[in-house]
N, C-alpha and C positions, 0 to 999 in steps of 0.2 A: 559494649555492644556485642550481641551475639553475631558470629560469622557464619555465613552459609557458603558451602562450596558448589560452585556451577560447573557443570559438565555439558559442554556443547556437542551435540552429535548430528550437526547438519551434514557433515560429509559422509556419515554412515547411515543413520536412520533417516536422515532428511532426504538422502538420495534415493530412498525408497519410494519417494513421490512418483506418482504415475507421470512418466514422460521426462524425468530429470536425471540427467547423466553429465556429471562434471568432468571436464577434460583435465589433464594433468596440470596444466598451467593455472586452471581456474582452482583447483584443490589447494595448489600451493599457495595462490593469492588468498583464498579464504582463511587458510591456517594462520598465515602471517597477519591479516587482519584480525582474527579472533585473539590471537595471542599478543600481538604487539599494539594493536589499536584499542581493542576492547579490554585487554588484560583478563580474558577468561583463563582460569587456571588450568583446566583440563579440556582437551578436544579428542574426540572420538572420531578418527578420520576413515575407516574402512572396515570391511569383514575379511578375515583370512581367506585364502584360497579361493577368491573369486575369480580370477583370472590372472595370466602373466602381464597385461597391461596394468592391473590394479597392483600388483607386486612391484613393478617399476616405479609406479607412482608413490607408493607408500615408502619405498626405499629412497627416493628422492627428499621426500618431506622429512624422513628420519634423519637424512644426513644433513639437511638445513638445520633442523632442530638441535642435532648434535653440536653443530658448529655454533650455534647461537645459545647453547647452554640451557636449552629448554626441552631436552628429549624426555624428561620425566613427565611432561604434559601431554604427550601423545600416546593415545590408547587405541588399541586394536581389538575388535571383536574376534574371540576364537571359540572354537566347539570342543566337545567332549569326544575326541576322535583318535584316541591313542597316540598323541604326540604330534599329528600332522600340523595341527595349528601352531602348536608350540614351536616346532622347527620353522615354520613359515614366519612367524611374528619375530623369532630370534635372528631368522636369516635376512630380514630386511632392516634390522637394526633397531627395532622398537624395543622399549623396556618394560611396557605395561600391557598384560593382556586382560581382557574382559571376558572371562569364560561363560558360556551360556549352558545353563543347567535348567531343568524343568521345575518350575515352582508350584505345580498343581499335579494332583495324583492323576487326573484325567490324561494329561499331556505325557506324563510318565508311562502309563499303562498302554494307551491307545496309539500314541505316535511313536514311542520308542520300543513298544512291546517288552517292557522290563517291568519287575516288581521294584518298589520303592528301595529294598536293600541292594538290589543290583545297580541300580542308578547311583545310590549314594556311594558305594564301592568305587565306581568308575568315575565319578567327580573327584573323590579323594585322591584316586590315582593320578588324575589330570593335574590337580593342584600341586601334586608331588613333582610331577615332571616340569610343570612351568617354574615352579620355586627353585628345583634343581638346575634349571637352565638359566637361572639368575634373573627371571622376570618377576615383577610385582603382579600379583593377581588380585582382580576384582571378580566377583561373581554374581552374574545375572540369574534371578529366578524366574525364569520367562512364565507368565500366565500367573504370577503369584496372586493377583487381585481375585482370579477366580479359585485360586487355591485356598485364599482366607475365607472365601463365601462358602465353598463346598467341601474342602478338605484341610481344614486347619491343621489336624493332628498330622498330616503328610507334612505340611510346611514345617511344624515344630520339630518333628523327628528328623527332617532333613537338616535343620539347623543345629540340633542336638549332636547330629553325627558330625557336622563340620566346624563347630564353633572353635575348636582348639587348633584348627589348620592355619596355615600362614595365608590368610586372605584379608586384604587390606580394607576392602568395603563390599558390602553386601547390596546389590542393586535390586530395588524392588519395583518391577513394572506393572502397570495397569496396561497389559499388552493389548487388550480389546477395548479400552476406553470405557470399561462398564462401571466405574466408581462415581459416587457422589462425594462432596466434601465430608459428610458426616461418616460414611463408610471409610473414606481415606483416613481420617483422624482416628477412627476406631482401630483399624487395622494396623496403622503404622504405630500406633501407642502401645498395641499389644506386642509388638517385635520390640520396641524399645524398652518396654517394662521388663520383658522376659530375658533380653539379651542386652543390658545397659552399657556392657563394655565394648560392644560392637558398633562400627560405623554403618548406618543405612543411608543410602541415596533412594530418593523417589523419581521414577520415570513415568510421566503422565502421557496419555494419549487422549485426543480431543474429540471423540466420536460424538459425545453429548454437549460439546462446547464447554466443557467444565475443567479443562486442563489447568487453567491458571487458578482456579478456585481451589482445586485438588492440590495443586502445588502449595498454596497457603496452608491448606489443613494439615498437610504432611509434615510442614516445618512446624507448625504449632504442636503437632504431636511428638516432634523430637527428630525428625529426620535431619541429617547434618549436610545432605547435599541434594541438589535437584538437578535433572536433566532437561535440557531444552533445545530448541533449533531456531536459527534465524528464520524469521518470517513464519514460524509455525510450520515449517516443511515437515513432511513424514507420511507414512502409510496411511491410507484411507483419509480421515480427516486431518491427519497431521498430529504433531507433537506440541507441547507446551511452548508457546512462542517466548524466545528470550527477552523480547522487548517488554512484553507484559508481565512476565514472571518476575523479571529483576525489578522493574519499577515498583509493583506490588509489594514485593518483599521489603524494598527500601521504605515505601510510604506507609504501609499498612502494618508491617510487623517491626519496623524499626531495626533490621538487621543489616549487616554489612555483605557485600558480595564481593567488592573489589573492581566490578565491572564500571568501565567508563561511560557513563550515560551519554554524553556529548558526542559519541562516536556512533551510537546505535543507529541513527537514521542513515549515516553514510554507509555502514556495513550493510544495512538491510537492503538499500537500493543496488548495491553492488551484486548482492546475491540474488536480487530480483532479476537483474540483467542476465547474470550466468545461467540461472535456473529456468528462465523464460515463465515462471509463474508469477503473474503480476499480484502486487500487494493491493487488496481491496481499499479503495479510497477512504472508507470509514473504519479501517483497521486501527485499534488504539495505539497511540504513540508514534506509529510509522506511516499511516495512512496519510494520503494527500491532503485530505480535506478536515482532519481532526482538530487542527488549530485555526479553523476558519469560522468565524462569526457570520452567520446569514442574516439573522433577524435584526432589523434596525433597532429595536429595543435592547438587544445585547450590547451593540456597539454605543448606545447611549449610555447604558449602565456602566460599561468599561471606562467611558469618560468621566462617570461620577464615582471615583473611588473604587474602580476596578471591580465592580459588583458581579461580574460574571467570571471572574478568575478562579481557579482552584490550584492545588498543588503541582498539577502537571503543566507547568510553565514550559512553553515551546523552547525557551533559550536552554533549558536543561538537555535538550536532545539535539542541540545545533540546529534549531528551527525558529521561525518567526510567527507571530500571531498575524492572520489575515482577516480582512473583512470582506465578505463575498459581495459581489455585485449582480444583483438580480431581482426579481419581482418582489421579494421580501425586504429589499434594501429600504433603508430609511435615510434621511439626511445625514445622520450620524455615521453611517457606513461610507456614504460618499465622501465626507469631510475627511474621515480617517485614511481614505485612500488619496485623496487630493493632498493631504498633509504630507504623505509619503514621497509624493511626487513633487513637493514644493510648489504646488498651484494654490493660489488665494482667489477665492470667488466670493461675490456678495451673497446674501441670504437668498435673494431673488434668483441669482444664477444658479446656485446649488439646487434650488427647487426645480429648476427648468432641467437641469442634468439628471436630477433623481427621476423625474417623469420619464425622461427619455430612457434611462436604464431599466425602468419598470416595464416600459412598453416591450423591450427587448426580452425581459424576463417572462412576460406573458406569452412570448413564442418558444418558451423552454430554452432560451439561449443564456449561458453563462458568460458574462462579461469579465475580462480580466483587468487588472491593474493597468497593464500595458495598453489595453484599448482605451482607457479613460481620456487621455488627451486628445484622441481623435473625436470622442463624442463631444467633449468641451468644445472643441473647434466647430464641429457640424451644428450643435445647438446654439451657440453664441454667435457665430459668425454673421448670421443674418437675422438676429433676433431684433434688430433696430428696425428693420423693415416693416412696414404694414402689411399685413397678409391679406391682398385684395384677391388672390386666386388661390384656390385650393381644391383638392380632389375630394368629392364627396363620396364617390364609391367608383370602383372599376371591377371587371371581370375579364380574366384573361383564359382563352381556351387553347389547348394544344392537343391535337389528335393525330394519329398516324394516318398519313396519307392526304391529310387536309392541312391548308395554309393556316397558320395561327390566327385567331380573332381576339378583338378588344372591344368591349364596350365601356365608356367612360361617362361619368356624370362630373361635370366640372362646374364650380361656382365661381363667377367672376362678378366681382362688385354686387354681391348679394342676388345675382340671378343665376339660375341653374340652366345648364346645356348639356344635352346628352347626345352622344354620336357612337356608332359602331364602325369598325373598319377591319380590313384583312392586311396582313403585313407578312414580311419574310421572316420575322420572329416575334415574340411577344411584345418586346419593347418597340420594335418597329410598328407593329399593330396599334400599340398605345399611342405613339407619336402621330400616326396618320389620323386617328379618331380626334386627337387634341388640335391637330392642324386644320382639319375639317372645321372644328368650332371656331377657330381663330379667323380663318380666311374667308369661309362661307357664311357663318352666323354672326360674327362681330365685324367683319370687313377690315381686319387688321393684318399687317404683315407678320409673318411668322419667321423665326430665325432658322437658319441650317444649321445642321450639326457638322461640324468640321474635325472633331477629335473625340474619341471614347476610349476610356482605359478604365481596367479593374485591378484593383490589388487588395492584398490583406495588410491592414496596418502593421508595421514592423513590430515584432514581439507580441502580437496579438494572436488569438486562437482562430484557426482557419474554420471552426465550426461555429463561431460567434459573430464576427463582422466582416463585412465586405465593404470597401470604399470604392465608389464608381466616381470618376472625374470625367465630365462632359465639357467640351469646348464648343461655344456656338458663335455663330456670326450674324450679327443683327445689325442691318443698315450700316455697314462697314465697321462696326465695332466687335470686338471679340469679348465673348463673356465666358468665364470659367466658373463651374459650380460643381459641387461635391455632393454626393449622398452617401450616407452611412446606414447600413441595415444588414441583418442576417441574411437577407435574400439579395441576389445580384440584381434582379429585375427592380424590386422594390427600392434598392439604392439608386438605380438609374432614375426611376419616377420621381424620387425625392429630389435629385438633382435638377430634374426638368422643372418641377413646381418652383424651386428656388429661382430659376432663370426667368420663369414667366412672371414672378414677382418683381424681379429686378427691372424688366422691361416695362411692366405695367406702372411701377412707381416712378419711372423717368417720365 
């Protein structure tokens, strides 16, 4: 099988993400994770001459890498600056310098104010300095993609001038993210065909959301290495994401990278924490929801010969398949989650639980598996009781400077009763209206509220479910009921209706 060399530049190019700056300890931790957990063969950790703090950080990483016999995997970006970067890289203990040259005539003439011949000479001299200092040299051709589009003769003249020099790898960046897969394949193939003895890396940016596709095109065209970052961090729209790039190379091109897929998710979320840049929930491979089936028909199909599986099995990445609980959930979703919790219910009970989950989903609430036992208990605890009392409708009003009001339409033994009341809070107003119906319209005694508590189900999501527990005293008997809902007041009302059915059925 063909092998492709991965170079991760999270700590250099990825740190150019707006708002991202890794501390020394964070850079040290990420380097270890990349090399020891993921087995990335090369890690670009910094740019030379950035700051004294960066010098100390890079020196510490290089010292650790040397002690662990992986110093050759550490790379530092340097510049064509008459030996200043070479001295900096040599001084921190690194062994590999990635020199930054201009890969387009426009950059050469307008940014450097040089002729191509002058720049080629300066590059050659810098390569000589680095090689003479005992450094391995890789060469970035900055803006190479624009160079191939608008000044290919410049690119080929540059390569012709340098091809015999001691450069280990030529790094081809799509600096501004302008390429599509067709152009990427065309331009890389031209480089490979013209210089077959040389090693080319491709460095993608994601401005058009084509970075992963361009990585595949570059490898198909003969690139021997690709650059990426954890979570796709990088300038503007970011770089090619390591997770997507590596997985696509493995599955679609059948190449080897040596990357341990099972550690990708772990490393991703550590970098997410350090960077402060959240991973979108639908980000392929590493997003929170990408291995979650929402539609009930998908869960049903998975039960029948895994009809909705593909090669992206969550176990490859240290993850598990989940079945979401929401308004699109079917009984198959519910059963999958109940099985995971070790809960067995009858078909009728599963249907009741499903209906309750769908009700919550209609309120745009996502129920977690940890919430499910509380829903089961809430739905089934009083299911044996006849429903003689129910709330047909209610309206709660809260306005600044005015006491809350409630209008309640209650159905008791198939007869409707409606009352309005003012209270100290919305639930208090609701209770006063119901009490009026019971005491004045029905001539019945009404229980007193002796305790009221609200909590989030342990392990549940604070934005999904609230459990309200109300203790009542009715004719010397203590009654405790619970209500479960996304809204605290609605949960209390549910607990109240359960209490009314208990005393009416007595």
